[in-house]
C-alpha positions in Angstrom: -33.5 12.3 -54.0 -31.1 9.7 -55.2 -29.2 7.3 -52.9 -25.4 7.4 -52.6 -23.6 4.0 -52.7 -20.1 2.6 -52.8 -18.6 0.0 -55.1 -15.3 -1.7 -54.5 -13.2 -1.7 -57.6 -11.0 -4.6 -58.7 -7.9 -2.5 -58.0 -8.8 -2.0 -54.4 -10.2 1.6 -54.9 -13.7 2.7 -53.9 -15.9 4.7 -56.2 -19.1 6.6 -55.4 -22.1 6.0 -57.6 -25.3 8.1 -57.6 -28.4 6.0 -57.8 -31.5 7.5 -59.2 -34.0 5.3 -57.3 -34.8 1.9 -56.1 -35.1 0.3 -59.5 -31.7 1.5 -60.6 -30.3 0.5 -57.2 -31.5 -3.1 -57.6 -30.3 -3.2 -61.2 -26.9 -1.9 -60.3 -26.5 -4.4 -57.5 -27.4 -7.2 -59.9 -24.8 -6.0 -62.4 -22.1 -5.7 -59.8 -23.0 -9.2 -58.5 -22.8 -10.6 -62.1 -19.5 -8.9 -62.7 -18.0 -10.1 -59.4 -19.1 -13.7 -60.2 -17.8 -13.7 -63.7 -14.5 -12.2 -62.6 -13.9 -14.0 -59.3 -15.2 -17.5 -60.0 -12.5 -18.3 -62.6 -9.8 -16.9 -60.3 -10.9 -19.2 -57.5 -11.0 -22.3 -59.6 -8.4 -21.7 -62.3 -5.8 -23.9 -60.5 -8.1 -26.8 -60.1 -7.6 -30.0 -62.1 -10.3 -31.0 -64.4 -12.0 -34.1 -62.9 -11.4 -37.3 -60.9 -13.4 -40.5 -60.3 -14.7 -41.4 -56.9 -13.1 -44.1 -54.8 -15.8 -45.4 -52.4 -13.2 -47.3 -50.4 -11.9 -44.0 -49.1 -13.1 -42.6 -45.8 -14.8 -39.2 -45.7 -11.5 -37.5 -44.5 -9.5 -39.2 -47.2 -12.1 -38.2 -49.9 -11.9 -34.5 -48.8 -8.1 -34.5 -49.1 -8.1 -36.3 -52.5 -10.9 -34.3 -54.2 -10.2 -30.8 -52.9 -8.1 -29.8 -56.0 -10.6 -30.9 -58.6 -13.3 -28.9 -60.4 -15.8 -31.9 -60.2 -15.8 -35.6 -59.5 -17.1 -38.5 -61.6 -19.0 -41.4 -60.0 -17.1 -44.6 -60.4 -20.3 -46.4 -61.2 -22.2 -44.1 -63.6 -19.5 -41.6 -64.6 -21.8 -38.7 -63.9 -20.7 -35.5 -62.1 -21.4 -35.4 -58.4 -21.2 -32.6 -55.8 -18.0 -31.8 -53.9 -17.7 -30.9 -50.2 -18.2 -27.3 -49.1 -16.0 -25.9 -46.4 -18.1 -23.0 -45.0 -20.6 -22.5 -42.2 -24.1 -22.3 -43.6 -25.2 -19.8 -41.0 -22.3 -17.5 -41.7 -22.8 -18.0 -45.4 -26.4 -16.9 -45.5 -25.8 -14.0 -43.2 -22.8 -12.8 -45.3 -23.6 -9.7 -47.4 -20.2 -9.2 -49.0 -20.6 -10.5 -52.6 -16.9 -11.4 -52.9 -17.0 -13.7 -49.9 -20.3 -15.2 -51.1 -19.1 -15.9 -54.6 -15.8 -17.4 -53.4 -17.9 -20.2 -52.0 -20.4 -20.4 -54.8 -21.0 -23.6 -56.8 -23.9 -23.6 -59.2 -25.8 -26.5 -60.6 -24.8 -27.1 -64.3 -28.4 -27.5 -65.3 -30.6 -25.1 -63.2 -27.8 -22.7 -62.2 -28.9 -22.7 -58.6 -26.6 -23.1 -55.7 -26.1 -26.8 -54.7 -25.5 -28.2 -51.2 -22.5 -30.6 -51.2 -22.7 -33.0 -48.3 -20.5 -35.9 -49.2 -18.5 -37.5 -52.0 -21.0 -39.9 -53.5 -23.4 -39.9 -56.4 -26.9 -39.7 -54.8 -28.5 -41.3 -57.9 -26.3 -44.4 -57.7 -26.6 -44.5 -53.9 -30.4 -44.5 -54.1 -30.4 -47.2 -56.8 -28.0 -49.5 -54.8 -29.8 -52.4 -53.2 -26.9 -54.1 -51.3 -26.8 -52.6 -47.7 -23.1 -53.3 -47.4 -22.3 -51.6 -50.6 -24.4 -48.6 -49.6 -22.3 -48.3 -46.4 -19.1 -48.6 -48.4 -20.2 -45.8 -50.7 -21.1 -43.6 -47.7 -18.3 -44.3 -45.2 -15.5 -46.1 -47.2 -13.2 -48.9 -45.9 -10.7 -49.2 -43.1 -7.1 -48.9 -44.5 -5.8 -51.4 -41.9 -8.2 -54.3 -42.1 -9.9 -53.3 -45.4 -13.4 -53.9 -43.9 -16.2 -51.5 -44.5 -16.3 -48.6 -41.9 -19.4 -48.9 -39.7 -19.1 -45.6 -37.9 -18.8 -42.2 -39.7 -17.2 -40.5 -36.7 -14.7 -42.9 -35.1 -14.0 -45.2 -38.1 -13.2 -48.9 -37.7 -14.1 -50.0 -34.1 -12.4 -53.4 -34.2 -9.1 -51.8 -35.2 -9.3 -49.2 -32.5 -10.0 -51.8 -29.9 -6.9 -53.7 -31.3 -4.8 -50.6 -30.7 -6.0 -50.4 -27.1 -5.1 -54.0 -26.6 -1.6 -53.4 -28.0 -1.1 -50.7 -25.3 -2.2 -52.8 -22.4 1.4 -53.8 -21.6 2.6 -50.1 -21.7 0.7 -49.0 -18.5 -0.4 -50.3 -15.2 -2.1 -48.8 -12.2 -0.4 -51.2 -9.8 -3.8 -52.7 -8.9 -5.2 -55.7 -10.9 -8.8 -54.8 -10.3 -8.3 -51.2 -11.6 -6.4 -52.5 -14.6 -9.2 -54.9 -15.4 -11.8 -52.2 -15.0 -10.0 -49.9 -17.5 -9.2 -52.7 -19.9 -12.8 -54.0 -19.9 -14.0 -50.5 -20.6 -11.6 -50.1 -23.6 -12.5 -53.5 -25.0 -16.1 -52.5 -25.1 -15.2 -49.2 -26.8 -17.9 -47.5 -29.0 -17.1 -43.8 -28.5 -14.1 -41.6 -27.5 -16.4 -39.6 -25.3 -17.1 -42.7 -23.2 -13.5 -43.8 -22.8 -11.8 -44.6 -19.5 -8.0 -44.3 -19.3 -5.1 -44.8 -16.9 -3.7 -41.3 -16.5 -0.1 -40.9 -15.1 0.0 -38.3 -12.3 2.8 -36.4 -14.1 0.3 -35.5 -16.8 -1.4 -33.0 -14.5 -0.3 -29.4 -14.0 -1.5 -26.5 -11.8 -2.9 -28.9 -9.2 -5.0 -26.9 -6.7 -6.9 -27.9 -3.6 -10.6 -27.0 -3.8 -12.5 -28.6 -0.9 -12.9 -31.7 1.3 -15.7 -34.1 0.8 -17.1 -36.8 3.1 -14.1 -39.1 2.6 -12.0 -37.4 0.0 -10.2 -34.3 -1.1 -11.3 -32.4 -4.3 -8.6 -30.8 -6.5 -8.6 -29.0 -9.8 -5.8 -29.6 -12.3 -4.9 -29.1 -16.0 -4.5 -32.3 -18.0 -1.7 -31.6 -20.3 -2.3 -34.3 -22.9 -6.1 -34.1 -22.9 -8.6 -36.8 -23.9 -8.0 -39.1 -26.8 -9.5 -37.7 -30.0 -8.7 -40.4 -32.5 -6.2 -42.9 -33.8 -3.8 -41.6 -36.4 -2.9 -44.4 -38.9 0.1 -42.4 -40.3 1.9 -41.7 -37.0 0.6 -45.0 -35.5 -0.4 -43.1 -32.3 -3.3 -41.5 -30.5 -4.2 -37.9 -31.3 -5.3 -36.0 -28.2 -7.1 -32.7 -27.4 -4.1 -31.2 -25.7 -4.4 -28.3 -23.2 -8.1 -28.0 -23.4 -9.5 -30.0 -20.5 -9.6 -28.6 -17.0 -10.6 -31.5 -14.8 -11.3 -32.3 -11.2 -10.0 -35.5 -9.6 -11.2 -37.0 -6.3 -9.3 -39.4 -4.0 -11.9 -42.1 -4.1 -12.4 -45.0 -6.5 -15.8 -45.3 -8.2 -17.0 -46.7 -11.5 -17.3 -44.2 -14.3 -20.7 -43.2 -15.8 -21.1 -41.7 -19.3 -24.6 -40.4 -19.5 -26.4 -37.1 -19.8 -27.0 -35.4 -16.5 -24.1 -37.3 -14.8 -20.6 -36.0 -14.2 -18.2 -37.3 -16.9 -15.2 -39.4 -15.8 -12.0 -39.4 -17.9 -10.0 -42.0 -16.1 -8.1 -42.9 -12.9 -4.7 -41.8 -11.6 -2.6 -42.3 -8.4 -1.1 -39.8 -6.1 2.7 -40.5 -6.0 4.1 -41.9 -2.8 0.7 -43.1 -1.6 -1.9 -45.8 -2.1 -4.6 -43.2 -2.8 -6.2 -43.6 -6.2 -7.9 -40.6 -7.7 -10.8 -40.4 -10.2 -10.3 -37.8 -12.9 -13.6 -36.0 -13.5 -15.1 -33.2 -15.6 -14.3 -29.8 -14.1 -17.3 -28.0 -12.6 -17.2 -24.5 -11.1 -19.8 -24.7 -8.3 -22.0 -27.1 -6.4 -25.7 -26.3 -6.2 -25.5 -25.2 -2.5 -22.8 -22.6 -3.1 -24.5 -21.5 -6.4 -27.8 -20.8 -4.6 -26.0 -19.0 -1.8 -24.2 -16.7 -4.3 -27.2 -16.0 -6.5 -30.2 -16.1 -4.2 -30.9 -12.4 -5.0 -30.6 -12.7 -8.8 -31.7 -16.2 -9.8 -34.9 -16.1 -11.8 -37.8 -18.5 -11.7 -37.0 -19.7 -15.2 -33.5 -20.6 -14.0 -34.8 -22.4 -10.9 -37.1 -24.5 -13.0 -34.4 -25.4 -15.5 -32.1 -26.5 -12.7 -34.8 -28.7 -11.3 -35.4 -30.2 -14.7 -31.7 -31.1 -15.1 -31.6 -32.8 -11.7 -34.8 -34.7 -12.4 -33.5 -35.9 -15.7 -30.1 -36.9 -14.3 -31.6 -38.9 -11.5 -33.9 -40.7 -14.0 -30.8 -41.7 -16.0 -29.3 -43.2 -12.8 -32.5 -45.0 -11.9 -32.9 -46.2 -15.5 -29.6 -48.0 -15.1 -31.1 -49.7 -12.0 -28.7 -47.8 -9.7 -29.4 -46.0 -6.4 -27.4 -42.9 -5.7 -27.8 -43.1 -1.8 -26.3 -39.7 -1.1 -28.2 -37.1 -3.1 -27.9 -33.5 -1.8 -27.0 -30.1 -3.3 -23.3 -30.6 -2.5 -23.3 -33.5 -5.0 -25.1 -31.5 -7.8 -22.5 -29.6 -9.7 -22.9 -26.6 -11.9 -20.7 -25.1 -14.6 -22.1 -24.7 -18.2 -24.7 -27.4 -17.2 -26.0 -29.2 -14.2 -24.7 -32.7 -13.4 -25.1 -35.2 -10.6 -21.8 -36.4 -9.0 -20.3 -38.5 -6.2 -21.2 -42.1 -6.8 -19.0 -43.4 -4.0 -22.0 -45.1 -2.3 -24.0 -45.8 -5.5 -25.3 -49.4 -5.6 -27.4 -51.7 -7.9 -31.1 -51.5 -7.0 -31.4 -55.3 -6.6 -28.2 -55.7 -4.6 -28.5 -56.5 -0.9 -26.9 -54.0 1.5 -23.4 -54.9 2.7 -23.0 -52.0 5.2 -25.7 -51.0 7.7 -24.0 -47.7 8.7 -26.2 -44.7 8.2 -24.3 -42.2 6.1 -25.4 -39.0 4.4 -26.7 -35.4 5.0 -29.5 -35.7 7.6 -32.0 -33.2 6.2 -32.0 -35.0 2.8 -32.3 -38.5 4.2 -35.6 -40.4 4.0 -37.1 -41.4 7.3 -36.8 -45.1 6.5 -33.1 -44.6 6.0 -32.8 -42.9 9.3 -34.3 -46.0 10.8 -31.5 -48.1 9.1 -33.7 -49.6 6.5 -32.4 -50.5 3.0 -31.8 -47.8 0.4 -34.3 -47.9 -2.5 -35.0 -45.8 -5.6 -37.8 -44.2 -3.5 -35.3 -43.0 -0.9 -33.5 -41.1 -3.8 -36.9 -39.6 -4.7 -37.3 -38.3 -1.1 -33.9 -36.5 -1.4 -35.0 -35.1 -4.8 -38.1 -33.6 -3.2 -36.1 -31.9 -0.5 -33.7 -30.5 -3.1 -36.5 -29.2 -5.3 -38.0 -27.3 -2.4 -34.6 -25.8 -1.5 -34.2 -24.5 -5.1 -37.7 -22.9 -5.0 -37.3 -21.3 -1.6 -33.5 -20.7 -1.8 -33.5 -21.9 1.8 -31.5 -25.0 3.1 -33.8 -27.5 4.8 -34.0 -27.2 8.6 -31.4 -24.3 8.5 -32.6 -23.1 11.9 -32.5 -26.5 13.6 -29.6 -28.4 15.2 -29.0 -31.5 13.1 -29.2 -34.0 16.0 -31.3 -36.9 17.2 -34.3 -34.6 17.9 -34.4 -33.6 14.2 -34.3 -37.3 13.3 -37.3 -37.9 15.6 -39.1 -34.9 14.1 -38.5 -36.1 10.5 -39.8 -39.6 11.3 -42.9 -37.9 12.8 -43.5 -35.9 9.6 -41.6 -32.7 9.9 -40.6 -31.3 6.5 -39.0 -28.0 5.4 -41.1 -24.9 5.0 -42.4 -24.7 1.5 -44.9 -22.8 -0.7 -47.8 -21.2 1.3 -51.1 -23.1 1.3 -53.2 -20.6 -0.7 -52.1 -20.3 -4.3 -54.1 -18.2 -6.8 -55.5 -19.9 -9.8 -53.3 -17.8 -12.1 -50.3 -19.7 -10.7 -51.7 -23.2 -11.0 -48.3 -24.6 -12.0 -47.1 -23.6 -8.6 -49.7 -25.8 -6.9 -48.8 -28.7 -9.2 -45.1 -28.2 -8.2 -46.0 -28.2 -4.5 -48.1 -31.3 -4.9 -45.2 -33.1 -6.7 -42.7 -32.1 -3.9 -45.0 -33.4 -1.2 -45.5 -36.7 -3.1 -41.7 -37.0 -3.3 -41.2 -36.6 0.4 -44.2 -38.7 1.5 -43.4 -40.8 4.6 -44.5 -44.0 2.8 -42.0 -44.9 0.1 -44.7 -46.6 -1.9 -46.6 -43.3 -2.3 -43.6 -41.6 -3.9 -43.5 -41.3 -7.7 -40.8 -43.0 -9.8 -38.2 -40.9 -11.5 -40.0 -41.4 -14.8 -43.3 -40.1 -13.3 -41.4 -37.1 -11.8 -40.0 -36.2 -15.3 -43.4 -36.6 -17.0 -45.3 -34.5 -14.3 -42.5 -31.9 -14.3 -42.7 -31.4 -18.1 -46.4 -30.6 -17.7 -45.6 -28.2 -14.9 -43.0 -26.4 -17.2 -45.6 -26.1 -20.0 -48.1 -24.5 -17.5 -45.4 -22.2 -16.2 -44.6 -21.0 -19.8 -48.3 -20.3 -20.5 -49.0 -18.6 -17.1 -45.8 -16.5 -17.3 -47.1 -15.0 -20.6 -50.3 -13.9 -18.9 -49.0 -12.7 -15.5 -47.4 -9.2 -15.5 -44.3 -8.8 -13.4 -44.3 -12.6 -12.9 -41.1 -13.1 -10.9 -41.9 -10.2 -8.5 -45.4 -11.5 -7.9 -44.5 -15.1 -7.4 -41.9 -14.3 -4.9 -44.5 -12.8 -2.6 -46.2 -16.1 -2.1 -43.1 -18.2 -1.4 -41.8 -18.7 2.1 -38.1 -17.8 1.7 -35.7 -17.2 4.5 -32.5 -17.1 2.6 -31.3 -14.1 4.5 -31.5 -16.1 7.8 -28.4 -17.6 9.2 -27.5 -21.2 9.6 -27.7 -22.8 13.0 -24.3 -23.5 14.4 -25.2 -27.2 14.8 -26.7 -27.5 11.3 -24.3 -29.8 9.2 -24.7 -30.0 5.4 -21.8 -32.4 4.6 -22.1 -36.2 4.4 -21.2 -38.0 7.6 -21.8 -41.3 9.4 -24.8 -41.0 11.8 -24.9 -42.9 15.1 -28.6 -43.6 15.5 -30.8 -45.9 17.5 -33.4 -47.1 15.1 -35.3 -49.0 17.8 -36.1 -45.8 19.5 -37.5 -44.1 16.3 -41.2 -44.1 15.6 -42.8 -45.4 12.4 -42.5 -42.7 9.7 -45.7 -40.7 9.3 -47.0 -37.6 7.5 -48.4 -34.6 9.4 -51.3 -32.3 8.4 -49.6 -28.9 8.8 -46.6 -27.3 10.4 -48.8 -25.3 12.7 -50.0 -28.5 14.3 -46.5 -30.1 14.6 -44.9 -30.1 18.1 -41.1 -30.8 18.0 -39.7 -33.7 20.0 -37.2 -31.2 21.4 -40.0 -29.2 23.0 -41.7 -32.3 24.4 -38.6 -33.6 26.0 -37.7 -30.1 27.4 -41.3 -29.9 28.9 -40.9 -33.4 30.4 -37.5 -32.4 32.0 -39.0 -29.2 33.4 -41.9 -31.1 34.9 -39.6 -33.6 36.5 -37.5 -30.9 38.1 -40.7 -29.1 39.3 -42.0 -32.3 40.9 -38.7 -33.0 42.7 -38.6 -29.4 44.0 -42.2 -29.8 45.3 -41.1 -32.9 47.2 -38.2 -31.2 48.6 -40.3 -28.2 49.8 -42.7 -30.5 51.5 
């Protein structure tokens, strides 16, 4: 039985064609394609001018504008034809089945008649033969129209001219604070990417300002930045082009230095609340912090999602440590989630080699290393301790010490080796990755900072764990359901009324705290709270005995 097909006529009508079999179908499709190409290709290009020579002093954008109306381009060096720029998405192009749309974008090689891929406006033959490195850059990127120097960056153009435009604007704005002005100016004078740019942003450039929450020392708000981030310098208008109403950003009433690295919350600039001395940091908008995310999704989050969240946090902390910085206040409230996972709140971040200037103990008690509770100096290892507590919380979906009052007794217990409940002791061989993960967590929260791994070691070990997880997941049937049966999770339990999960200043007596130590098992651990209560009971009993006698 023949197949019924449809062919679109050139007059817009549709005709039915009876095909006798597969061979006729293929032949007819080929004839239709040939017809469409012979008919459409001249229509698409009949208005194009014949040819134009290249000008390697033009930037890529300038070349596109100049050459778009020509059939082909001649190299200024060898006078041979070179490829023109294509303006279509390759993925969409190869998935497109409509012949008309395909042939509208077709350009064939004049020799082999195959489709060519047109990347830029230069003759590849001459470019390969060129031996002068500076000339090769000129052929590829062109020259700056302002200073006439060869462009060194294909994305942002002439860096030296852009820095000059920033300097010209220095007298057009001020924060009212010399230190803040200098910080922003120094950042702009070392410019190398628009995505890494720090600006002074007038407060009247924000709309729809909405209060979100209160942090340790600051309020957090969301707002719409009407102008948006700088996109590029426009040499024609002599002004900056911006993204406009695209960026929804958070700003915090605390001054910190911006960081522009993967895994770390992006900072756009600084502003000031009118009528006050409060400066605000304009940050990338993030929907949730890790704590609220886990609370909302504890019933639906998969093991794959848990492990990827841990991976992002490990990588973000490694970036911070690689910059020789200590976060000092790492906890789920400072890990933000939107389309990705980022570490935030660097208000107490310090250089690793800088001596402490403030001996006050500040943070969220369950995430603080025992040596910090004893008022010792923050180190990279104290961040690793916090990371271990966070990793365990993500796995169990249970906040650390959620059933304990966060008081001086908990501090005593932490110093004596108490840690949050974690994975059960006996783990089957089929889930070896889980044992490796448990071992890594326990190394991170070891009482001795010297026994904790570095952030680099954590990342390396964790990549191996992820690989093992991928392999074991393929073998184990109903993996998520099975693995949840061997995890101690109490996410349905309530939080103790005296459990506090926000950063605060802790009034401690380090002289009364014991040297940090590890304990063997939770079954053998006796809380300081119980010991003190027993002592008080015994004292009252002895007094009563005396009174009775």
